[in-house]
GUMI-381240 format. One record per atom (N, C-alpha, C): x, y, z. Coordinates in steps of 0.2 Angstrom, whole numbers, plus 5000, padded with zeros to 4 digits. Each point is the difference from the previous one (the first is absolute). Layout:
N
XYZ...
END
This chain:
288
495345395091500050034993499549974996499750044996499549984995500349964995499649954998500249964994499549954998500149974994499549964997500349954996499849935000500349954996499449954999500149974994499549954998500449944996499849945001500349954996499449944999500149974994499549944999500449944996499949945003500349944997499549955000500149954995499649944999500449945003499949985006500449945003499549955002500249944998499649935002499350014998499850034994499350004998499650055004500450055003499650055003500350074998499650054999500350074999500050045007500650015002500150045006500250074999499650045003500150084999500150035007500650035001500150045006500150074999499750045004500050084999500150035007500550045000500150035007500150084999499850035005500150075000500150035007500450055001500250025006499950085000499950035006500050075001500450015007500250065001500450025005499849985007500449975004499849985007500749995004500050025006500650005004500349925000499549965001500249935000499749954995500249945000499649964995499449975002499550024997499349985001499749964994500049935000499949964994499349975001499650004995499449974999500049964994499849935001499949964994499349984999499850014993499349994998500049954995499749945002500049944995499349975001499849954995499449975000500049965007499449995003499949975006500349935001499949964994500249945001500849995000500350064998500850005001500250045005499749995006500250045006500749985003500249944998500649975002500650044997499950044995500550044997500250065004499650025005500150075003500750005004500149955004500750015004500650004995500049954995500650004996500150064996499450034997500150064997500350065004499750005006500250065005500849995002500249945000500749995002500450024994499849984994500450024994500050084999499450035002500050075000500550035005500049985006500450035005500849994998500149954996500749994997500250054995499550034997500150044994499950085001499550015005499850065002500150025007500350065001500150025007499550045003499750054996499550055002499550014995499450025003499550014995499349975002499550034999499349965000499949974994500149935000500049964994499449964999499750004994499449954999500249964994499949935001500249954995499449964998499950004994499449974997500249934996499749955002500249934997499449984996500149984994499449974996500349934997499649955001500149934997499549984996500149994994499549984995500249934997499649955001500149934997499750004993500449964996499849994993499249975001499650024995499349985000499949925002499749995005499949935002500649965003500650045000500649975002500049985007499650035004500049995008499449955002499649974995499549965001500149934998499849955003500049934998499349975000499949954995499349974999500049935004499549995004499949945004499449964998500149945001499449954998499849975006499350005001499749975006499849934997500549955001499949944998499449965003499950015007499549975003499350024997499950064999499450024997499949984993500550004996500049974993499849935000500349965004499849935001499249995001499850045005499350005002499550024994500350054996499650024994500049944995500549974999500149954995499549945002500049985006499649955003499350024999499850065001499350024999499850004993500550024995499850004993499949924998500549965002499949934998499349975002499950025006499349975003499450034995500150064998499450024996500049974993500749984998500049974993499749935000500249965006499749945000499349995002499750055004499349995002499650024994500250054996499550034995500349984993500549964999500249974994500350064995500350045004500350064996500749984998500350044995500749994997500450035005500549965002500550035005500650044995499850075000500550044996500350055004500249985006500450055004500750014998500250074999500650014998500450045005500650015000500450045004499750075001499950034994499750075000499350015003499649954999499350005003500149995008500449965002500149995007500350065003500550034997500350065003499650065000499450004996499550055001499650005006500049945003499549995005500350045006499550035004500250045006500549975005500550045001500549995005500549944999500049984993500449944999500750034999500150064997500650044999500050065005500650015002500050065004500750044999500150055003500650045000500250035007500750005001500250035006500750044999500150055004500650044999500649965002500550004996500649975002500450045006500249985005500350035005500750034998500250065001500650034997500649985004500549994997500649985004500350075003499950005006500250075004500750024999500549955000500750025000500150024993499849964995500150024993499750074998499450015002499750074999500450055003500249995006500350055004500750024997500349954997500750014997499950044993499449984997499850044994499950075001499650025005499850065002500650045002500549975004500650045002500550014994500049964995500350014994499850064996499350014999499750054997500150075004499949995007500150065004500750035000500549964999500750024999500150044994499749984994500050044994499650065001499550005003499650075002500450045004500449985004500450045005500650034996500249974995500550034995499850064997499450004997499750064998499950055005499749985006499950045005500650045002500649965001500650035002500350064995499949984994500250054995499750065000499350005001499650065001500350045006500149975006500250035006500750034999500449964997500750034999500050064996499650014995499950064996499850065005499549985004499750055005500650025005500449955002500550015005500550044998500250004993500550044998499850075000499450024998499750075001500050025007499849965004500050025007500750015003500549964998500650015003500350064997499950024994500250064997499750065003499450005002499750065004500350005007500149955003500350005007500750035000500449984995500750024999500050084999499550024996500050074998499850045007499649975004499850045006500649995005500349955000500649995004500650054998500050024994500550054998499850075002499450015000499750075003500250005007499949955004500150005007500750015001500549974996500750015001500250074999499750034995500150074999499850045006499449995002499850045006500449995006500349945001500449985006500650054999500350004994500550054999499950075002499450024998499850075002500050015008499849945003500050005008500750015002500449964997500750005003500450074998499850034995500350064998499750065005499349995002499750055004500250005007500249945002500149995008500650045002500650014997500550045003499850084999499650014995499850074999499550025006499649965002499550015005500450015007500549975001500450015006500350075000500350024994500350065000499550065001499449994997499550055000499850005008499949955003499850005007500550045004500749994999500550035003500050084999499850024994499950074999499450035003499549965000499450035004500150005007500349955003500250005007500450065002500550014996500550065001499650074999499650004995499650065000499550025006499749945002499650015006500450025006500549975001500450025006500350075000500250024994500250074999499450055001499449984998499450045002499950015007500049945004499950005007500550035004500749994998500550025004500350074998499750024994500250074997500850015000500250045004500750024999500549955004499749965004500449955004500449954995500649995002500449954996499649935000500049974994499749934999500649955001499849955003500549945001499949964994500550004995500049964994500049935002500449985005500049935002499349975002499650045003499349985002499649994993500150044995499750004994500249934996500649995000500349944997499749945003500050005007499749945004499349994999499650055000499350004998499849974993500450034995499949974993500249935000500549985004500349934999499449955003499750025006499549975003499449994995499850054997499550004995500149964994500650004998500249964994500049935002500249985006500049935002499349975001499550055003499349985001499749994993500150044995499749994994500349974994500649975002500449964995499649944997500050004993499649954997500549964995500650005002500549964996499949935000499849975006499949935000499449984996499550045001499349984997500150004992500450054997500050014993500549944997500549985004500449954998499649935000499649995005499649945000499450004994499850064999499550014995500349984993500650034999500449984994500149934999500249975006500149925000499349974998499550025003499349974998499950004993500150064997499950014993500449954996500749995002500449964996499749935001499849985006499749935000499449994996499650065000499449994996500149994992500550034998500249994993500249934999500449975005500249934999499549955001499550015004499449965000499650004994500050064996499650004994500349964995500749985001500349964994500049935002499749985006500049935001499449974996500149934999499549964996499549975004500149995007499549975004499650055003499449985003499550055003500450045006499950065000500350055004499550055003499349994999499550055002500050015008500049955004500050015007500750035002500549984997500650035002500050084999499750024994499950074998499650035005499549975002499550035005500450025006500449955003500450025006500550064999500349994994500550064998499750065000499450014997499750064999499850035007499849965005499850025006500650035004500649974999500650035002500250064997499950014994500150064996499650065003499449985001499550055003500250025007500349955004500250025007500650055000500449994995500650045000499850074998499550014995499750064998499750045006499649965004499750035006500550035005500549965001500550025004500350074998500250004993500350064997499550065001499349994999499550055001500050025007500149965005499950025007500650045002500649994997500650045001500150064996499650014995500150054995500050075003499550025004499950075003500250054995499849994994500150054994499549994995499750064998499449994995500349974993500550024998500349974993500149935001500349975005500149935001499449965001499550035004499449975001499649994994500050054995499749994994500349944995500750005001500449954996499849935003499950005007499849935003499349984998499650054999499349994998500049974993500450024996500149984993500349935000500549985004500349945001499449955002499650015005499549965003499549994994499850054996499549994995500349954995500650004998500349954995500049935003500250005007500049935003499349975000499550045002499349985000499849974993500250044995499949974993500349944998500649995003500449944999499649945004499850025006499649955004499449974996499650054997499449984996500249954995500650024996500149964994500349935002500349995006500349945001499549955003499450035002499449955001499849964994500250024994499949964994500649964998500550005004500649964998500049935004500149954997500149935003500650005004
END
């Protein structure tokens, strides 16, 4: 399912921002994009994503900003400072100069003071990012829930159309057998002309035809699948893959009905059923 979520928090002197977006995909395909020095976040964020997201091509962007200078420490090169002081005293004594060395003047000399980046606490930062990620997921889920409600409504409407069409198939099935019996009787009268027609043979042939083309089992199973479909749409857990399988079974029953139809009107109804099933199949690709 498509979705978008974003959250930002200031934690332990750092501003952590997490943004995630997802587009439709049959399975979960997760990519984490974070600053290179925070590569250790990748596995933890992916595991957190797998716990919250079942399907979708998902991209997660992580940004960590430290308060200005907060990730730097100032160091003193004491050995070099002592050598500078010794050299300055030597100059003072040799040339009779006033020894007016101050901390500031010493600090301005090359390489006496330095700076280095403080190594981040990986565990602490990981936990901070996961906290912000959870908040971003809340907004992400809200957006997907709104989309899911619309998709479920559309699927239910199409399932209702299929149920109506199945009713037409069930109504047409006995009519088709009766018409076959009349056509068979008419052909036999035409061939045999004045010869008496064996009604028992007509009844037997009609019964064989009815048995070969009966679709009662298929329509019952198709109605059962429609009932299961409605139940799955009411569940709060991910059902996308279960719906995939169910729609395959619905399509199989429709194909069987079509192969047994042997009737233009029923065949057209089956085409309409399969069309609606295909539309449902396309929609459930967007359902987690």
